[in-house]
FIKOLZA-1660 file (N, C-alpha, C; in steps of 0.1 Angstrom, whole numbers, plus 5000, padded with zeros to 4 digits):
% residues 70
   i   px   py   pz ch aa at
   1 3086 5307 6859  A  M  N
   1 3086 5317 6870  A  M CA
   1 3072 5323 6871  A  M  C
   2 3067 5321 6883  A  Q  N
   2 3053 5325 6886  A  Q CA
   2 3055 5338 6895  A  Q  C
   3 3049 5349 6889  A  L  N
   3 3049 5362 6896  A  L CA
   3 3037 5363 6904  A  L  C
   4 3038 5368 6917  A  I  N
   4 3027 5371 6925  A  I CA
   4 3027 5386 6928  A  I  C
   5 3016 5392 6931  A  K  N
   5 3014 5406 6935  A  K CA
   5 3016 5407 6950  A  K  C
   6 3020 5419 6955  A  P  N
   6 3022 5421 6969  A  P CA
   6 3010 5418 6977  A  P  C
   7 2998 5420 6972  A  T  N
   7 2985 5418 6980  A  T CA
   7 2984 5403 6982  A  T  C
   8 2987 5394 6972  A  A  N
   8 2987 5380 6974  A  A CA
   8 2998 5376 6984  A  A  C
   9 3009 5382 6984  A  L  N
   9 3020 5379 6993  A  L CA
   9 3015 5382 7008  A  L  C
  10 3009 5394 7009  A  R  N
  10 3004 5398 7022  A  R CA
  10 2994 5389 7028  A  R  C
  11 2985 5384 7019  A  E  N
  11 2974 5375 7024  A  E CA
  11 2980 5361 7028  A  E  C
  12 2990 5357 7021  A  N  N
  12 2995 5343 7023  A  N CA
  12 3010 5342 7027  A  N  C
  13 3015 5352 7034  A  I  N
  13 3030 5353 7036  A  I CA
  13 3036 5341 7042  A  I  C
  14 3029 5336 7053  A  Y  N
  14 3035 5324 7060  A  Y CA
  14 3034 5312 7051  A  Y  C
  15 3024 5310 7044  A  K  N
  15 3022 5299 7035  A  K CA
  15 3033 5299 7024  A  K  C
  16 3035 5311 7018  A  I  N
  16 3045 5313 7008  A  I CA
  16 3059 5310 7013  A  I  C
  17 3062 5316 7025  A  L  N
  17 3076 5314 7031  A  L CA
  17 3078 5300 7034  A  L  C
  18 3068 5293 7040  A  D  N
  18 3070 5279 7043  A  D CA
  18 3072 5271 7031  A  D  C
  19 3065 5274 7020  A  G  N
  19 3066 5267 7007  A  G CA
  19 3080 5269 7001  A  G  C
  20 3086 5281 7002  A  V  N
  20 3100 5283 6998  A  V CA
  20 3110 5275 7006  A  V  C
  21 3108 5274 7019  A  I  N
  21 3117 5267 7027  A  I CA
  21 3115 5252 7024  A  I  C
  22 3103 5247 7023  A  K  N
  22 3101 5233 7021  A  K CA
  22 3106 5228 7007  A  K  C
  23 3103 5235 6997  A  T  N
  23 3106 5230 6983  A  T CA
  23 3120 5235 6979  A  T  C
  24 3124 5246 6984  A  G  N
  24 3137 5252 6979  A  G CA
  24 3136 5260 6967  A  G  C
  25 3123 5261 6961  A  N  N
  25 3121 5269 6949  A  N CA
  25 3118 5284 6953  A  N  C
  26 3125 5293 6946  A  P  N
  26 3123 5307 6950  A  P CA
  26 3109 5312 6946  A  P  C
  27 3105 5322 6952  A  Q  N
  27 3092 5329 6948  A  Q CA
  27 3095 5343 6944  A  Q  C
  28 3088 5347 6933  A  Y  N
  28 3090 5360 6927  A  Y CA
  28 3078 5369 6930  A  Y  C
  29 3081 5381 6934  A  I  N
  29 3070 5391 6936  A  I CA
  29 3072 5403 6927  A  I  C
  30 3062 5408 6920  A  E  N
  30 3063 5419 6911  A  E CA
  30 3057 5431 6918  A  E  C
  31 3065 5442 6918  A  R  N
  31 3061 5455 6925  A  R CA
  31 3067 5466 6917  A  R  C
  32 3058 5475 6912  A  K  N
  32 3062 5487 6905  A  K CA
  32 3072 5485 6894  A  K  C
  33 3070 5474 6886  A  G  N
  33 3078 5471 6875  A  G CA
  33 3091 5464 6878  A  G  C
  34 3093 5460 6891  A  H  N
  34 3105 5453 6895  A  H CA
  34 3101 5439 6900  A  H  C
  35 3110 5430 6899  A  V  N
  35 3108 5416 6904  A  V CA
  35 3117 5414 6916  A  V  C
  36 3111 5410 6926  A  I  N
  36 3118 5407 6939  A  I CA
  36 3118 5392 6941  A  I  C
  37 3129 5386 6945  A  K  N
  37 3130 5372 6946  A  K CA
  37 3132 5368 6961  A  K  C
  38 3124 5359 6966  A  I  N
  38 3125 5354 6979  A  I CA
  38 3131 5340 6978  A  I  C
  39 3142 5338 6984  A  E  N
  39 3149 5325 6982  A  E CA
  39 3155 5320 6996  A  E  C
  40 3154 5308 6998  A  A  N
  40 3159 5302 7011  A  A CA
  40 3174 5300 7009  A  A  C
  41 3181 5302 7020  A  S  N
  41 3195 5299 7020  A  S CA
  41 3198 5293 7034  A  S  C
  42 3208 5285 7034  A  K  N
  42 3212 5278 7046  A  K CA
  42 3224 5285 7052  A  K  C
  43 3223 5289 7065  A  Q  N
  43 3235 5295 7071  A  Q CA
  43 3244 5284 7075  A  Q  C
  44 3257 5286 7073  A  P  N
  44 3267 5276 7077  A  P CA
  44 3268 5276 7092  A  P  C
  45 3272 5264 7097  A  S  N
  45 3273 5262 7112  A  S CA
  45 3285 5270 7117  A  S  C
  46 3286 5271 7130  A  K  N
  46 3298 5278 7136  A  K CA
  46 3311 5271 7132  A  K  C
  47 3311 5258 7132  A  L  N
  47 3323 5251 7129  A  L CA
  47 3327 5253 7114  A  L  C
  48 3318 5254 7105  A  E  N
  48 3321 5256 7091  A  E CA
  48 3326 5271 7089  A  E  C
  49 3323 5280 7098  A  R  N
  49 3328 5294 7096  A  R CA
  49 3341 5296 7102  A  R  C
  50 3347 5287 7110  A  L  N
  50 3360 5288 7116  A  L CA
  50 3371 5289 7105  A  L  C
  51 3380 5298 7108  A  T  N
  51 3392 5299 7098  A  T CA
  51 3403 5292 7105  A  T  C
  52 3411 5284 7097  A  P  N
  52 3422 5276 7103  A  P CA
  52 3434 5286 7106  A  P  C
  53 3440 5283 7117  A  H  N
  53 3452 5291 7121  A  H CA
  53 3464 5282 7123  A  H  C
  54 3475 5287 7119  A  N  N
  54 3488 5280 7121  A  N CA
  54 3493 5285 7135  A  N  C
  55 3489 5278 7145  A  A  N
  55 3493 5283 7159  A  A CA
  55 3506 5278 7164  A  A  C
  56 3512 5268 7158  A  I  N
  56 3524 5262 7162  A  I CA
  56 3536 5270 7156  A  I  C
  57 3544 5276 7164  A  V  N
  57 3555 5284 7159  A  V CA
  57 3568 5275 7162  A  V  C
  58 3574 5271 7151  A  G  N
  58 3586 5262 7152  A  G CA
  58 3582 5248 7147  A  G  C
  59 3590 5239 7152  A  N  N
  59 3589 5225 7147  A  N CA
  59 3579 5217 7156  A  N  C
  60 3568 5212 7150  A  P  N
  60 3558 5205 7158  A  P CA
  60 3564 5192 7165  A  P  C
  61 3574 5186 7159  A  D  N
  61 3580 5174 7166  A  D CA
  61 3587 5178 7179  A  D  C
  62 3591 5190 7181  A  D  N
  62 3597 5194 7194  A  D CA
  62 3587 5194 7205  A  D  C
  63 3574 5195 7202  A  L  N
  63 3564 5195 7212  A  L CA
  63 3562 5181 7219  A  L  C
  64 3566 5171 7211  A  I  N
  64 3564 5157 7216  A  I CA
  64 3574 5154 7228  A  I  C
  65 3586 5160 7227  A  S  N
  65 3596 5157 7238  A  S CA
  65 3598 5169 7247  A  S  C
  66 3587 5176 7251  A  I  N
  66 3588 5187 7261  A  I CA
  66 3590 5181 7274  A  I  C
  67 3600 5186 7282  A  K  N
  67 3603 5182 7295  A  K CA
  67 3599 5193 7304  A  K  C
  68 3591 5190 7314  A  L  N
  68 3587 5201 7324  A  L CA
  68 3597 5201 7335  A  L  C
  69 3602 5212 7338  A  E  N
  69 3612 5214 7349  A  E CA
  69 3605 5220 7361  A  E  C
  70 3608 5215 7373  A  Q  N
  70 3602 5221 7385  A  Q CA
  70 3612 5228 7393  A  Q  C
% end
């Protein structure tokens, strides 16, 4: 684990962020005795976030033989 200071982060923020995204390795920053972790995460797609719904009420086989009346 390599700790960097906030000044080094400020000087190279885009380089550090691009490195985290490219390698997937987190970067640790030390500030006032605390360690802050910058880590890349992948947001799930809209399709992956959908929740399944049981929308058919009743027997699904009855839908096959629906007769439309006019």
